[in-house]
C-alpha positions as semicolon CSV with decimal commas, in nm:
position;residue;x (nm);y (nm);z (nm)
1;M;1,633;2,100;-1,790
2;P;1,283;2,131;-1,642
3;L;1,050;1,842;-1,718
4;N;0,676;1,833;-1,778
5;I;0,555;1,524;-1,589
6;L;0,214;1,362;-1,549
7;V;0,162;1,151;-1,236
8;V;-0,147;0,929;-1,244
9;G;-0,276;0,863;-0,893
10;A;-0,295;1,082;-0,581
11;G;-0,254;0,811;-0,318
12;I;0,076;0,770;-0,133
13;C;0,321;0,718;-0,421
14;G;0,218;1,005;-0,646
15;P;0,236;1,294;-0,398
16;A;0,555;1,151;-0,239
17;F;0,731;1,132;-0,575
18;A;0,613;1,477;-0,685
19;T;0,722;1,640;-0,359
20;L;1,065;1,480;-0,377
21;L;1,125;1,569;-0,742
22;Q;1,010;1,928;-0,701
23;R;1,271;1,976;-0,427
24;S;1,542;1,895;-0,682
25;N;1,420;2,148;-0,939
26;P;1,127;2,384;-0,873
27;M;1,112;2,453;-1,247
28;H;0,962;2,110;-1,313
29;K;0,595;2,120;-1,406
30;I;0,420;1,830;-1,231
31;T;0,053;1,741;-1,275
32;I;-0,103;1,482;-1,041
33;L;-0,417;1,326;-1,186
34;E;-0,678;1,158;-0,965
35;R;-0,984;0,990;-1,115
36;Y;-1,194;1,043;-0,801
37;E;-1,357;1,379;-0,736
38;S;-1,155;1,438;-0,420
39;L;-0,863;1,301;-0,223
40;R;-0,932;0,941;-0,120
41;T;-0,870;0,925;0,253
42;A;-1,031;0,589;0,323
43;G;-0,844;0,265;0,382
44;Q;-0,696;0,045;0,650
45;Q;-0,381;0,073;0,862
46;V;-0,045;0,074;0,688
47;D;0,293;-0,015;0,835
48;L;0,589;0,221;0,825
49;K;0,896;0,007;0,865
50;T;1,234;-0,082;0,713
51;Q;1,337;0,217;0,494
52;A;1,006;0,408;0,511
53;P;1,068;0,604;0,836
54;H;1,413;0,710;0,715
55;I;1,276;0,845;0,388
56;L;0,999;1,033;0,569
57;R;1,263;1,189;0,799
58;K;1,459;1,302;0,495
59;M;1,139;1,465;0,369
60;G;1,089;1,637;0,705
61;L;0,755;1,461;0,758
62;M;0,823;1,197;1,022
63;E;0,727;1,419;1,315
64;E;0,387;1,492;1,159
65;I;0,342;1,126;1,073
66;Q;0,421;1,017;1,429
67;S;0,165;1,261;1,566
68;R;-0,102;1,080;1,362
69;C;0,007;0,722;1,428
70;V;-0,252;0,496;1,586
71;N;-0,197;0,323;1,920
72;E;-0,181;-0,046;1,832
73;T;0,033;-0,222;2,092
74;G;0,034;-0,572;1,946
75;L;-0,169;-0,868;1,825
76;E;-0,354;-1,127;2,029
77;M;-0,493;-1,442;1,873
78;V;-0,827;-1,549;2,018
79;D;-1,053;-1,854;2,000
80;S;-1,427;-1,856;1,935
81;S;-1,491;-1,773;2,304
82;N;-1,260;-1,470;2,281
83;N;-0,995;-1,634;2,498
84;R;-0,636;-1,539;2,417
85;T;-0,434;-1,819;2,258
86;A;-0,120;-1,622;2,167
87;Y;0,024;-1,271;2,195
88;F;0,273;-1,081;1,981
89;P;0,387;-0,732;2,092
90;A;0,456;-0,450;1,848
91;A;0,796;-0,463;1,679
92;S;1,028;-0,166;1,631
93;A;1,054;-0,021;1,281
94;G;1,382;-0,202;1,210
95;E;1,296;-0,533;1,376
96;R;1,191;-0,853;1,205
97;R;0,992;-1,091;1,422
98;P;0,653;-1,267;1,412
99;G;0,348;-1,049;1,457
100;L;0,130;-0,791;1,289
101;T;0,208;-0,457;1,451
102;S;0,499;-0,226;1,376
103;E;0,629;0,065;1,580
104;H;0,469;0,313;1,339
105;E;0,113;0,230;1,228
106;I;-0,097;0,494;1,057
107;M;-0,433;0,496;0,880
108;R;-0,388;0,512;0,505
109;G;-0,609;0,821;0,483
110;D;-0,395;1,011;0,732
111;M;-0,081;0,917;0,541
112;V;-0,233;1,039;0,215
113;Q;-0,343;1,365;0,378
114;V;0,003;1,437;0,524
115;L;0,171;1,386;0,187
116;Y;-0,090;1,590;0,001
117;D;-0,068;1,879;0,249
118;A;0,312;1,875;0,234
119;S;0,313;1,888;-0,146
120;V;0,066;2,179;-0,157
121;K;0,251;2,371;0,114
122;Q;0,585;2,321;-0,059
123;D;0,444;2,438;-0,392
124;D;0,291;2,749;-0,233
125;T;0,626;2,831;-0,069
126;L;0,814;2,798;-0,397
127;K;0,560;3,016;-0,578
128;G;0,634;3,294;-0,331
129;R;1,008;3,265;-0,382
130;L;1,049;3,203;-0,754
131;E;0,926;3,405;-1,047
132;N;0,945;3,123;-1,304
133;H;0,814;2,846;-1,087
134;G;0,705;2,537;-1,284
135;G;0,434;2,429;-1,044
136;L;0,284;2,118;-0,887
137;H;-0,092;2,093;-0,916
138;Y;-0,370;1,837;-0,874
139;E;-0,654;1,760;-1,112
140;F;-0,942;1,559;-0,964
141;G;-1,223;1,378;-1,143
142;R;-1,016;1,303;-1,453
143;T;-0,831;1,003;-1,585
144;I;-0,653;0,902;-1,905
145;T;-0,804;0,701;-2,189
146;A;-0,513;0,676;-2,436
147;L;-0,134;0,700;-2,451
148;N;0,069;0,752;-2,768
149;Q;0,446;0,760;-2,736
150;S;0,720;0,906;-2,951
151;S;1,087;0,980;-2,903
152;E;0,986;1,325;-2,783
153;G;0,748;1,217;-2,508
154;V;0,395;1,093;-2,445
155;N;0,074;1,226;-2,597
156;V;-0,212;1,171;-2,353
157;T;-0,587;1,172;-2,412
158;F;-0,792;1,249;-2,101
159;S;-1,139;1,128;-2,004
160;D;-1,288;1,469;-2,084
161;G;-1,155;1,451;-2,441
162;K;-0,871;1,699;-2,389
163;K;-0,516;1,612;-2,487
164;G;-0,174;1,688;-2,344
165;H;0,194;1,622;-2,411
166;F;0,438;1,518;-2,136
167;D;0,804;1,430;-2,110
168;L;0,721;1,146;-1,869
169;V;0,411;0,968;-1,739
170;V;0,432;0,805;-1,396
171;A;0,176;0,532;-1,326
172;A;0,103;0,549;-0,953
173;D;-0,256;0,428;-0,980
174;G;-0,239;0,106;-0,782
175;Q;-0,249;-0,268;-0,831
176;A;-0,519;-0,253;-1,100
177;S;-0,340;0,032;-1,281
178;R;-0,522;0,149;-1,594
179;T;-0,208;0,333;-1,699
180;R;-0,010;0,008;-1,693
181;R;-0,273;-0,151;-1,917
182;L;-0,261;0,137;-2,164
183;A;0,118;0,148;-2,177
184;F;0,205;-0,224;-2,177
185;G;-0,113;-0,371;-2,324
186;K;-0,393;-0,568;-2,159
187;E;-0,227;-0,909;-2,198
188;I;0,097;-0,812;-2,024
189;S;-0,084;-0,607;-1,761
190;D;-0,326;-0,887;-1,670
191;A;-0,048;-1,147;-1,663
192;A;0,143;-0,935;-1,410
193;F;-0,115;-1,016;-1,142
194;K;-0,005;-1,328;-0,954
195;S;-0,291;-1,444;-0,735
196;L;-0,228;-1,579;-0,385
197;N;-0,568;-1,751;-0,401
198;I;-0,688;-1,536;-0,112
199;H;-0,987;-1,304;-0,112
200;G;-1,004;-1,015;0,132
201;A;-1,271;-0,775;0,254
202;Y;-1,206;-0,456;0,452
203;F;-1,460;-0,244;0,640
204;S;-1,518;-0,049;0,962
205;I;-1,771;-0,113;1,239
206;P;-1,851;0,066;1,568
207;R;-1,614;-0,008;1,851
208;I;-1,745;-0,201;2,153
209;E;-1,640;-0,208;2,517
210;G;-1,326;-0,408;2,576
211;E;-1,159;-0,325;2,247
212;G;-0,850;-0,122;2,322
213;S;-0,508;-0,099;2,165
214;L;-0,461;-0,464;2,065
215;A;-0,539;-0,611;1,727
216;R;-0,718;-0,944;1,741
217;G;-0,686;-1,239;1,506
218;H;-0,909;-1,542;1,476
219;L;-0,867;-1,857;1,266
220;A;-1,184;-2,037;1,161
221;P;-1,243;-2,372;0,991
222;G;-1,321;-2,352;0,623
223;R;-0,998;-2,167;0,538
224;R;-1,099;-1,836;0,695
225;M;-0,921;-1,568;0,897
226;I;-1,055;-1,254;1,067
227;V;-0,853;-0,964;1,205
228;T;-0,990;-0,664;1,395
229;R;-0,786;-0,348;1,457
230;T;-0,925;-0,080;1,687
231;S;-0,601;0,091;1,797
232;D;-0,785;0,305;2,056
233;R;-0,998;0,462;1,781
234;P;-1,378;0,512;1,787
235;V;-1,422;0,249;1,515
236;T;-1,288;-0,100;1,461
237;G;-1,135;-0,199;1,129
238;V;-1,226;-0,550;1,016
239;L;-1,031;-0,763;0,771
240;M;-1,183;-1,088;0,647
241;F;-0,970;-1,329;0,446
242;T;-1,057;-1,661;0,288
243;M;-0,887;-1,923;0,073
244;R;-1,216;-2,104;0,016
245;K;-1,295;-2,151;-0,353
246;S;-1,612;-1,966;-0,444
247;D;-1,733;-1,900;-0,797
248;R;-1,988;-1,654;-0,660
249;L;-1,719;-1,455;-0,480
250;S;-1,492;-1,442;-0,786
251;A;-1,781;-1,330;-1,006
252;S;-1,896;-1,064;-0,757
253;Y;-1,599;-0,837;-0,830
254;N;-1,763;-0,756;-1,163
255;E;-2,096;-0,688;-0,994
256;S;-2,232;-0,438;-0,740
257;Q;-2,087;-0,377;-0,397
258;E;-2,400;-0,534;-0,247
259;S;-2,326;-0,853;-0,441
260;Q;-1,972;-0,853;-0,305
261;K;-2,099;-0,807;0,050
262;E;-2,345;-1,095;0,020
263;A;-2,074;-1,319;-0,127
264;F;-1,863;-1,262;0,184
265;V;-2,167;-1,306;0,410
266;E;-2,224;-1,645;0,248
267;I;-1,871;-1,752;0,343
268;F;-1,852;-1,603;0,694
269;N;-2,209;-1,633;0,825
270;D;-2,134;-1,951;1,022
271;N;-1,812;-1,823;1,175
272;E;-1,826;-1,875;1,553
273;W;-1,648;-1,556;1,662
274;Q;-1,851;-1,232;1,692
275;T;-2,065;-1,359;1,405
276;D;-2,373;-1,138;1,439
277;R;-2,170;-0,823;1,500
278;L;-1,936;-0,880;1,207
279;I;-2,205;-0,980;0,958
280;E;-2,433;-0,692;1,055
281;G;-2,138;-0,453;1,040
282;L;-2,033;-0,584;0,699
283;R;-2,380;-0,534;0,553
284;S;-2,419;-0,180;0,689
285;S;-2,061;-0,059;0,637
286;K;-2,003;0,253;0,428
287;D;-1,636;0,188;0,352
288;F;-1,651;-0,176;0,239
289;Y;-1,385;-0,283;-0,009
290;A;-1,308;-0,632;-0,138
291;D;-1,061;-0,781;-0,382
292;E;-0,861;-1,086;-0,476
293;I;-0,518;-1,062;-0,317
294;G;-0,200;-1,108;-0,515
295;Q;0,130;-0,959;-0,620
296;I;0,219;-0,753;-0,926
297;K;0,528;-0,885;-1,101
298;M;0,647;-0,700;-1,410
299;S;0,954;-0,803;-1,609
300;Q;1,027;-0,435;-1,668
301;L;0,914;-0,120;-1,488
302;S;0,904;0,116;-1,782
303;T;0,825;0,124;-2,150
304;G;0,941;0,428;-2,342
305;R;0,852;0,725;-2,126
306;V;0,590;0,559;-1,908
307;V;0,716;0,425;-1,576
308;L;0,545;0,218;-1,304
309;L;0,561;0,327;-0,941
310;G;0,445;0,147;-0,627
311;D;0,166;-0,112;-0,645
312;A;0,121;-0,047;-1,017
313;G;0,461;-0,206;-1,077
314;Y;0,546;-0,421;-0,776
315;C;0,263;-0,468;-0,528
316;P;0,398;-0,715;-0,268
317;S;0,051;-0,799;-0,117
318;P;-0,079;-0,686;0,224
319;F;0,060;-1,002;0,388
320;T;0,417;-0,875;0,357
321;G;0,344;-0,546;0,534
322;L;0,593;-0,384;0,296
323;G;0,370;-0,212;0,040
324;T;0,415;0,139;0,182
325;N;0,788;0,085;0,218
326;L;0,822;-0,020;-0,146
327;C;0,607;0,275;-0,250
328;L;0,825;0,529;-0,069
329;M;1,149;0,365;-0,180
330;G;1,027;0,372;-0,540
331;A;0,923;0,737;-0,516
332;Y;1,257;0,831;-0,360
333;I;1,473;0,640;-0,609
334;L;1,277;0,748;-0,917
335;A;1,292;1,114;-0,812
336;G;1,659;1,077;-0,722
337;E;1,754;0,926;-1,058
338;L;1,558;1,187;-1,254
339;A;1,731;1,459;-1,052
340;R;2,072;1,301;-1,109
341;Q;2,038;1,224;-1,479
342;G;1,885;1,558;-1,578
343;S;1,728;1,545;-1,924
344;D;1,846;1,186;-1,986
345;I;1,514;1,023;-1,897
346;K;1,611;0,690;-2,054
347;M;1,915;0,658;-1,830
348;A;1,716;0,767;-1,525
349;L;1,452;0,498;-1,585
350;K;1,719;0,231;-1,636
351;S;1,894;0,327;-1,313
352;Y;1,559;0,330;-1,131
353;E;1,490;-0,024;-1,251
354;D;1,840;-0,147;-1,163
355;K;1,817;-0,011;-0,809
356;M;1,457;-0,113;-0,742
357;R;1,475;-0,469;-0,878
358;P;1,667;-0,628;-0,586
359;I;1,455;-0,434;-0,333
360;V;1,134;-0,551;-0,499
361;D;1,253;-0,911;-0,523
362;E;1,340;-0,916;-0,154
363;C;1,009;-0,766;-0,044
364;Q;0,803;-1,000;-0,261
365;Q;0,970;-1,317;-0,137
366;F;0,746;-1,530;0,078
367;S;0,591;-1,872;0,051
368;S;0,229;-1,886;-0,059
369;T;0,231;-2,249;0,056
370;G;0,341;-2,140;0,402
371;L;0,075;-1,871;0,401
372;G;-0,184;-2,140;0,330
373;L;-0,107;-2,301;0,667
374;F;-0,282;-2,005;0,831
375;F;-0,604;-2,107;0,655
376;P;-0,688;-2,454;0,795
377;S;-0,989;-2,631;0,646
378;S;-1,091;-2,836;0,953
379;R;-1,135;-2,785;1,327
380;I;-0,840;-3,015;1,389
381;G;-0,635;-2,799;1,154
382;V;-0,737;-2,485;1,344
383;W;-0,645;-2,653;1,674
384;S;-0,302;-2,756;1,538
385;M;-0,228;-2,411;1,395
386;T;-0,340;-2,246;1,722
387;K;-0,089;-2,460;1,914
388;L;0,186;-2,378;1,665
389;V;0,116;-2,004;1,685
390;W;0,118;-2,028;2,066
391;A;0,458;-2,198;2,058
392;V;0,601;-1,935;1,823
393;S;0,472;-1,656;2,049
394;K;0,638;-1,814;2,353
395;V;0,973;-1,858;2,180
396;N;0,947;-1,500;2,055
397;G;0,883;-1,377;2,408
398;L;1,153;-1,586;2,575
399;F;1,428;-1,513;2,322
400;P;1,375;-1,160;2,186
401;Q;1,747;-1,143;2,111
402;F;1,684;-1,375;1,818
403;S;1,481;-1,105;1,646
404;K;1,668;-0,950;1,358
405;V;1,725;-0,578;1,399
406;D;1,836;-0,368;1,105
407;T;1,805;0,009;1,066
408;H;1,789;-0,035;0,684
409;E;1,924;0,319;0,649
410;D;2,237;0,200;0,471
411;K;2,017;0,048;0,197
412;I;1,885;0,389;0,094
413;P;2,084;0,547;-0,192
414;D;2,217;0,895;-0,129
415;Y;2,078;1,166;-0,357
416;P;2,214;1,510;-0,261
417;E;2,044;1,633;-0,580
418;L;1,708;1,608;-0,401
419;N;1,805;1,880;-0,151
420;L;1,646;1,696;0,141
421;E;1,677;1,743;0,514
422;E;1,929;1,522;0,694
């Protein structure tokens, strides 16, 4: 039976899920809601590893994705004089070893654009073939303000005052999901955020001579870390992280972007690596974004006929490098279960939860205490961590056979109902 589905969020998860589900039954009517006026194509690099490349191949998109991948060949750690202290080459998509760079690295905006274009193209093709085509369409500049559930579905109130009824609402609107808050309540939604006590800022600055295909990382006293990623592009992406306690920084997230910028300037203005360039670039950047970093941990991924997808339900944090993988796995499994269970939405959501839970638990496992070691408070601590990272890089280089290689393909459930390419 065709379903009428509302997907909230047109990032990576929403379009991926909609494209997959539409392949199983073109009669489904799928609306993708995006609160911004247009597609959001900003953002930093994302990793495509573990199951992600295999899912994209099934969707017939991996060739297009590869054509847009950036050229980041590895990570070098540097001291305040820009001297290399350690080097980690890029790892293959199925390889687990220390480092930052995966075989497939792509800018978030390019990933979003590929998925959006694929969904629109697929819908146009189906319209030409089928007389009673349900349709997949986007609505920009709108969001939802209320959800009211019944045994028959979900009644939705939109930001423009209009109302709609849907068989299923999919919350794919990110870590700070408004849909999650409306469906589960503010108390449960807020409690799902588990802080790592790290604050991060992301922005782009002009590239300078000498910046090529390597990412660079720098540890600074005062519990600070800086990463730059140029990847042979005209601009350099900057990531600033700190575990320093700052009431001003915490309060700035409820204030203007300028207040957030100045809060980060206050913390990083005495950093001894590329200080003037980074501070000037931070202040003048047009794509600045900052947030407290954490994980989203929900005891259940659905309530009634509202289901959480991607970061809205199980954000693993950027430090795992597995956010995009979890997003694509969730989109694939949710679409697969809905295709398999037909009109039995309750059973589909239960099966989705059962299959995703062990995957989520595995991807979210890492030690916040261990992560704290990368944020030394003193110069001696920075020196000690630099020596440790150097030793790890040497062992990694001398004994690459110790790296764990796994194609991860056997961990992807098989859903012939999705009618995907093999």
